[in-house]
N, CA and C atoms as an extended XYZ file, in Angstrom:
327
Properties=species:S:1:pos:R:3:atomname:S:1:resname:S:1:resid:I:1 pbc="F F F"
N        10.188       -7.564        8.108 N   UNK     1
C         8.982       -6.850        8.472 CA  UNK     1
C         8.008       -7.849        9.091 C   UNK     1
N         7.425       -7.471       10.194 N   UNK     2
C         6.472       -8.359       10.861 CA  UNK     2
C         5.109       -8.285       10.173 C   UNK     2
N         4.292       -9.297       10.442 N   UNK     3
C         2.927       -9.286        9.914 CA  UNK     3
C         2.137       -8.097       10.446 C   UNK     3
N         2.339       -7.769       11.722 N   UNK     4
C         1.629       -6.628       12.309 CA  UNK     4
C         2.016       -5.318       11.636 C   UNK     4
N         3.309       -5.155       11.350 N   UNK     5
C         3.773       -3.929       10.691 CA  UNK     5
C         3.187       -3.827        9.278 C   UNK     5
N         3.195       -4.934        8.532 N   UNK     6
C         2.599       -4.909        7.202 CA  UNK     6
C         1.110       -4.597        7.281 C   UNK     6
N         0.415       -5.179        8.243 N   UNK     7
C        -1.019       -4.889        8.405 CA  UNK     7
C        -1.242       -3.410        8.681 C   UNK     7
N        -0.383       -2.811        9.518 N   UNK     8
C        -0.492       -1.381        9.802 CA  UNK     8
C        -0.293       -0.567        8.521 C   UNK     8
N         0.743       -0.892        7.751 N   UNK     9
C         1.010       -0.157        6.515 CA  UNK     9
C        -0.131       -0.314        5.508 C   UNK     9
N        -0.710       -1.501        5.443 N   UNK    10
C        -1.853       -1.706        4.546 CA  UNK    10
C        -3.075       -0.925        5.025 C   UNK    10
N        -3.241       -0.792        6.332 N   UNK    11
C        -4.335        0.033        6.864 CA  UNK    11
C        -4.132        1.502        6.510 C   UNK    11
N        -2.881        1.970        6.617 N   UNK    12
C        -2.565        3.353        6.235 CA  UNK    12
C        -2.894        3.552        4.760 C   UNK    12
N        -2.506        2.584        3.919 N   UNK    13
C        -2.799        2.674        2.486 CA  UNK    13
C        -4.297        2.689        2.229 C   UNK    13
N        -5.034        1.811        2.930 N   UNK    14
C        -6.487        1.738        2.728 CA  UNK    14
C        -7.140        3.079        3.059 C   UNK    14
N        -6.725        3.693        4.146 N   UNK    15
C        -7.301        4.996        4.499 CA  UNK    15
C        -6.936        6.053        3.461 C   UNK    15
N        -5.713        6.000        2.971 N   UNK    16
C        -5.269        6.959        1.961 CA  UNK    16
C        -6.032        6.752        0.656 C   UNK    16
N        -6.221        5.500        0.258 N   UNK    17
C        -6.879        5.221       -1.020 CA  UNK    17
C        -8.357        5.634       -0.980 C   UNK    17
N        -8.934        5.659        0.191 N   UNK    18
C       -10.345        6.049        0.325 CA  UNK    18
C       -10.547        7.555        0.242 C   UNK    18
N        -9.476        8.302        0.391 N   UNK    19
C        -9.583        9.750        0.274 CA  UNK    19
C        -9.831       10.117       -1.182 C   UNK    19
N       -10.319       11.295       -1.405 N   UNK    20
C       -10.580       11.746       -2.774 CA  UNK    20
C        -9.345       12.426       -3.358 C   UNK    20
N        -9.400       12.688       -4.665 N   UNK    21
C        -8.386       13.464       -5.367 CA  UNK    21
C        -7.022       12.794       -5.393 C   UNK    21
N        -6.990       11.584       -5.911 N   UNK    22
C        -5.725       10.883       -6.076 CA  UNK    22
C        -5.216       11.061       -7.492 C   UNK    22
N        -3.892       11.150       -7.619 N   UNK    23
C        -3.288       11.273       -8.946 CA  UNK    23
C        -3.643       10.088       -9.829 C   UNK    23
N        -3.684        8.866       -9.224 N   UNK    24
C        -3.932        7.674      -10.034 CA  UNK    24
C        -5.343        7.652      -10.605 C   UNK    24
N        -6.254        8.405       -9.999 N   UNK    25
C        -7.607        8.471      -10.558 CA  UNK    25
C        -7.615        9.287      -11.849 C   UNK    25
N        -6.561       10.069      -12.044 N   UNK    26
C        -6.441       10.871      -13.255 CA  UNK    26
C        -5.625       10.159      -14.316 C   UNK    26
N        -5.217        8.919      -14.012 N   UNK    27
C        -4.463        8.144      -14.977 CA  UNK    27
C        -2.966        8.181      -14.785 C   UNK    27
N        -2.487        8.867      -13.759 N   UNK    28
C        -1.052        8.903      -13.509 CA  UNK    28
C        -0.633        7.646      -12.761 C   UNK    28
N         0.523        7.074      -13.104 N   UNK    29
C         0.978        5.863      -12.400 CA  UNK    29
C         1.472        6.189      -11.004 C   UNK    29
N         1.432        5.191      -10.137 N   UNK    30
C         2.031        5.349       -8.817 CA  UNK    30
C         3.541        5.310       -8.982 C   UNK    30
N         4.219        6.010       -8.118 N   UNK    31
C         5.676        6.013       -8.167 CA  UNK    31
C         6.214        5.627       -6.810 C   UNK    31
N         7.431        5.158       -6.806 N   UNK    32
C         8.072        4.822       -5.542 CA  UNK    32
C         8.251        6.100       -4.743 C   UNK    32
N         7.942        6.003       -3.480 N   UNK    33
C         8.021        7.180       -2.622 CA  UNK    33
C         9.402        7.278       -1.985 C   UNK    33
N         9.967        8.454       -2.023 N   UNK    34
C        11.158        8.738       -1.233 CA  UNK    34
C        10.680        9.387        0.046 C   UNK    34
N        11.565        9.893        0.824 N   UNK    35
C        11.148       10.585        2.038 CA  UNK    35
C        10.542       11.917        1.615 C   UNK    35
N         9.326       12.112        1.975 N   UNK    36
C         8.613       13.329        1.618 CA  UNK    36
C         8.145       14.033        2.887 C   UNK    36
N         9.050       14.236        3.798 N   UNK    37
C         8.677       14.855        5.064 CA  UNK    37
C         8.380       16.329        4.866 C   UNK    37
N         7.210       16.726        5.259 N   UNK    38
C         6.838       18.133        5.247 CA  UNK    38
C         7.025       18.641        6.669 C   UNK    38
N         7.979       19.497        6.830 N   UNK    39
C         8.293       20.003        8.167 CA  UNK    39
C         7.090       20.656        8.811 C   UNK    39
N         6.963       20.447       10.072 N   UNK    40
C         5.868       21.041       10.822 CA  UNK    40
C         6.321       21.308       12.235 C   UNK    40
N         5.439       21.838       12.998 N   UNK    41
C         5.813       22.212       14.354 CA  UNK    41
C         5.366       21.209       15.391 C   UNK    41
N         4.633       20.198       14.992 N   UNK    42
C         4.160       19.254       16.002 CA  UNK    42
C         4.313       17.809       15.534 C   UNK    42
N         4.193       16.925       16.474 N   UNK    43
C         4.357       15.504       16.199 CA  UNK    43
C         3.291       14.999       15.240 C   UNK    43
N         2.069       15.469       15.379 N   UNK    44
C         0.977       14.999       14.518 CA  UNK    44
C         1.242       15.324       13.053 C   UNK    44
N         1.767       16.490       12.780 N   UNK    45
C         2.102       16.867       11.413 CA  UNK    45
C         3.172       15.939       10.852 C   UNK    45
N         4.191       15.648       11.670 N   UNK    46
C         5.252       14.746       11.249 CA  UNK    46
C         4.697       13.340       10.989 C   UNK    46
N         3.842       12.851       11.875 N   UNK    47
C         3.266       11.515       11.721 CA  UNK    47
C         2.399       11.449       10.469 C   UNK    47
N         1.612       12.481       10.207 N   UNK    48
C         0.788       12.522        8.991 CA  UNK    48
C         1.658       12.495        7.737 C   UNK    48
N         2.761       13.205        7.776 N   UNK    49
C         3.675       13.231        6.645 CA  UNK    49
C         4.272       11.854        6.399 C   UNK    49
N         4.667       11.164        7.452 N   UNK    50
C         5.221        9.820        7.298 CA  UNK    50
C         4.159        8.840        6.819 C   UNK    50
N         2.927        8.989        7.303 N   UNK    51
C         1.839        8.130        6.817 CA  UNK    51
C         1.643        8.312        5.315 C   UNK    51
N         1.722        9.549        4.835 N   UNK    52
C         1.579        9.810        3.404 CA  UNK    52
C         2.717        9.157        2.633 C   UNK    52
N         3.926        9.282        3.137 N   UNK    53
C         5.086        8.652        2.502 CA  UNK    53
C         4.896        7.142        2.440 C   UNK    53
N         4.458        6.554        3.544 N   UNK    54
C         4.238        5.110        3.585 CA  UNK    54
C         3.102        4.697        2.648 C   UNK    54
N         2.029        5.471        2.613 N   UNK    55
C         0.904        5.138        1.729 CA  UNK    55
C         1.346        5.138        0.270 C   UNK    55
N         2.155        6.108       -0.116 N   UNK    56
C         2.645        6.166       -1.496 CA  UNK    56
C         3.564        4.988       -1.805 C   UNK    56
N         4.407        4.614       -0.843 N   UNK    57
C         5.301        3.467       -1.050 CA  UNK    57
C         4.502        2.175       -1.166 C   UNK    57
N         3.485        2.010       -0.322 N   UNK    58
C         2.644        0.812       -0.378 CA  UNK    58
C         1.874        0.786       -1.692 C   UNK    58
N         1.375        1.932       -2.128 N   UNK    59
C         0.652        1.997       -3.399 CA  UNK    59
C         1.543        1.553       -4.553 C   UNK    59
N         2.771        2.029       -4.579 N   UNK    60
C         3.704        1.628       -5.631 CA  UNK    60
C         4.029        0.136       -5.526 C   UNK    60
N         4.181       -0.362       -4.310 N   UNK    61
C         4.475       -1.793       -4.118 CA  UNK    61
C         3.304       -2.651       -4.585 C   UNK    61
N         2.092       -2.232       -4.273 N   UNK    62
C         0.911       -2.971       -4.726 CA  UNK    62
C         0.840       -2.957       -6.249 C   UNK    62
N         1.117       -1.801       -6.848 N   UNK    63
C         1.110       -1.708       -8.308 CA  UNK    63
C         2.139       -2.624       -8.957 C   UNK    63
N         3.210       -2.950       -8.229 N   UNK    64
C         4.263       -3.791       -8.794 CA  UNK    64
C         3.947       -5.289       -8.693 C   UNK    64
N         2.885       -5.639       -7.977 N   UNK    65
C         2.507       -7.047       -7.851 CA  UNK    65
C         1.971       -7.584       -9.179 C   UNK    65
N         1.998       -8.900       -9.300 N   UNK    66
C         1.343       -9.538      -10.441 CA  UNK    66
C        -0.155       -9.223      -10.360 C   UNK    66
N        -0.857       -9.212      -11.503 N   UNK    67
C        -2.272       -8.817      -11.497 CA  UNK    67
C        -3.153       -9.603      -10.512 C   UNK    67
N        -2.970      -10.901      -10.396 N   UNK    68
C        -3.809      -11.693       -9.497 CA  UNK    68
C        -3.588      -11.293       -8.038 C   UNK    68
N        -2.320      -11.110       -7.653 N   UNK    69
C        -2.014      -10.698       -6.285 CA  UNK    69
C        -2.528       -9.280       -6.014 C   UNK    69
N        -2.383       -8.406       -7.002 N   UNK    70
C        -2.886       -7.033       -6.850 CA  UNK    70
C        -4.399       -7.036       -6.649 C   UNK    70
N        -5.106       -7.862       -7.435 N   UNK    71
C        -6.572       -7.943       -7.276 CA  UNK    71
C        -6.940       -8.494       -5.901 C   UNK    71
N        -6.162       -9.436       -5.390 N   UNK    72
C        -6.446       -9.990       -4.058 CA  UNK    72
C        -6.309       -8.913       -2.995 C   UNK    72
N        -5.263       -8.111       -3.089 N   UNK    73
C        -5.085       -7.015       -2.121 CA  UNK    73
C        -6.261       -6.049       -2.218 C   UNK    73
N        -6.621       -5.675       -3.420 N   UNK    74
C        -7.746       -4.745       -3.596 CA  UNK    74
C        -9.049       -5.350       -3.076 C   UNK    74
N        -9.262       -6.632       -3.321 N   UNK    75
C       -10.492       -7.263       -2.855 CA  UNK    75
C       -10.558       -7.267       -1.329 C   UNK    75
N        -9.490       -7.678       -0.686 N   UNK    76
C        -9.488       -7.785        0.774 CA  UNK    76
C        -9.576       -6.404        1.423 C   UNK    76
N        -8.864       -5.425        0.891 N   UNK    77
C        -8.760       -4.137        1.576 CA  UNK    77
C        -9.776       -3.097        1.138 C   UNK    77
N       -10.169       -3.127       -0.127 N   UNK    78
C       -11.128       -2.105       -0.573 CA  UNK    78
C       -12.354       -2.700       -1.248 C   UNK    78
N       -12.521       -4.002       -1.069 N   UNK    79
C       -13.733       -4.706       -1.484 CA  UNK    79
C       -14.010       -4.658       -2.976 C   UNK    79
N       -12.965       -4.789       -3.778 N   UNK    80
C       -13.184       -4.872       -5.217 CA  UNK    80
C       -13.601       -6.296       -5.580 C   UNK    80
N       -13.891       -6.512       -6.832 N   UNK    81
C       -14.400       -7.803       -7.295 CA  UNK    81
C       -13.320       -8.876       -7.257 C   UNK    81
N       -13.672      -10.095       -6.829 N   UNK    82
C       -12.765      -11.248       -6.877 CA  UNK    82
C       -13.383      -12.307       -7.769 C   UNK    82
N       -12.685      -12.653       -8.835 N   UNK    83
C       -13.170      -13.693       -9.745 CA  UNK    83
C       -11.981      -14.557      -10.148 C   UNK    83
N       -11.757      -15.597       -9.382 N   UNK    84
C       -10.663      -16.513       -9.685 CA  UNK    84
C       -10.970      -17.858       -9.059 C   UNK    84
N       -10.504      -18.912       -9.709 N   UNK    85
C       -10.692      -20.248       -9.136 CA  UNK    85
C        -9.649      -20.540       -8.060 C   UNK    85
N        -8.615      -19.721       -7.981 N   UNK    86
C        -7.582      -19.887       -6.955 CA  UNK    86
C        -8.109      -19.272       -5.663 C   UNK    86
N        -7.987      -19.980       -4.541 N   UNK    87
C        -8.509      -19.459       -3.277 CA  UNK    87
C        -7.911      -18.097       -2.901 C   UNK    87
N        -8.777      -17.177       -2.548 N   UNK    88
C        -8.369      -15.818       -2.194 CA  UNK    88
C        -7.308      -15.815       -1.101 C   UNK    88
N        -7.492      -16.620       -0.059 N   UNK    89
C        -6.546      -16.582        1.061 CA  UNK    89
C        -5.138      -16.977        0.621 C   UNK    89
N        -5.014      -17.884       -0.352 N   UNK    90
C        -3.696      -18.278       -0.853 CA  UNK    90
C        -3.034      -17.134       -1.619 C   UNK    90
N        -3.804      -16.500       -2.465 N   UNK    91
C        -3.265      -15.412       -3.278 CA  UNK    91
C        -2.925      -14.216       -2.398 C   UNK    91
N        -3.785      -13.896       -1.439 N   UNK    92
C        -3.531      -12.762       -0.549 CA  UNK    92
C        -2.293      -13.020        0.305 C   UNK    92
N        -2.093      -14.238        0.772 N   UNK    93
C        -0.891      -14.576        1.547 CA  UNK    93
C         0.361      -14.383        0.691 C   UNK    93
N         0.305      -14.806       -0.567 N   UNK    94
C         1.430      -14.597       -1.488 CA  UNK    94
C         1.688      -13.111       -1.700 C   UNK    94
N         0.614      -12.349       -1.848 N   UNK    95
C         0.748      -10.908       -2.050 CA  UNK    95
C         1.406      -10.256       -0.837 C   UNK    95
N         0.992      -10.650        0.356 N   UNK    96
C         1.594      -10.096        1.577 CA  UNK    96
C         3.088      -10.413        1.629 C   UNK    96
N         3.458      -11.639        1.285 N   UNK    97
C         4.877      -12.008        1.280 CA  UNK    97
C         5.663      -11.142        0.296 C   UNK    97
N         5.099      -10.937       -0.883 N   UNK    98
C         5.774      -10.117       -1.888 CA  UNK    98
C         5.848       -8.647       -1.455 C   UNK    98
N         4.806       -8.164       -0.801 N   UNK    99
C         4.828       -6.780       -0.330 CA  UNK    99
C         5.906       -6.570        0.725 C   UNK    99
N         6.089       -7.539        1.599 N   UNK   100
C         7.158       -7.430        2.602 CA  UNK   100
C         8.512       -7.270        1.926 C   UNK   100
N         8.758       -8.072        0.906 N   UNK   101
C        10.030       -8.012        0.184 CA  UNK   101
C        10.177       -6.680       -0.539 C   UNK   101
N         9.146       -6.290       -1.260 N   UNK   102
C         9.192       -5.051       -2.040 CA  UNK   102
C         9.365       -3.833       -1.147 C   UNK   102
N         8.609       -3.765       -0.059 N   UNK   103
C         8.727       -2.618        0.839 CA  UNK   103
C        10.093       -2.580        1.510 C   UNK   103
N        10.630       -3.735        1.861 N   UNK   104
C        11.980       -3.793        2.441 CA  UNK   104
C        12.998       -3.228        1.446 C   UNK   104
N        12.875       -3.607        0.184 N   UNK   105
C        13.781       -3.081       -0.855 CA  UNK   105
C        13.662       -1.576       -1.007 C   UNK   105
N        12.487       -1.047       -0.701 N   UNK   106
C        12.265        0.399       -0.812 CA  UNK   106
C        12.600        1.140        0.479 C   UNK   106
N        13.114        0.397        1.450 N   UNK   107
C        13.537        1.035        2.694 CA  UNK   107
C        12.427        1.252        3.713 C   UNK   107
N        11.298        0.594        3.513 N   UNK   108
C        10.184        0.732        4.445 CA  UNK   108
C        10.195       -0.495        5.360 C   UNK   108
N        10.383       -0.250        6.623 N   UNK   109
C        10.415       -1.345        7.613 CA  UNK   109
C         9.293       -1.188        8.600 C   UNK   109
């Protein structure tokens, strides 16, 4: 997976996480996403469905990170609190590397 592709997937996740009414806000864990294509009549509907599938897969991959890496992703992408003596850029780079591996294992390229 290229850096640009991972950045795109993280952007899709960031937009999804900013929406309201998420299952995880109710205390439900994220789960690995399978193909959840909702058939439609146009390309935009198909693209939206794939974005949702990718957002769920990225959410599950982020949840699988070690706590420090997960906090780095949240800090960089959704501006949560960062409190660590380890430089953010180092931890975020490690998190990106791990996300590439995890998403590849889940079939997301």
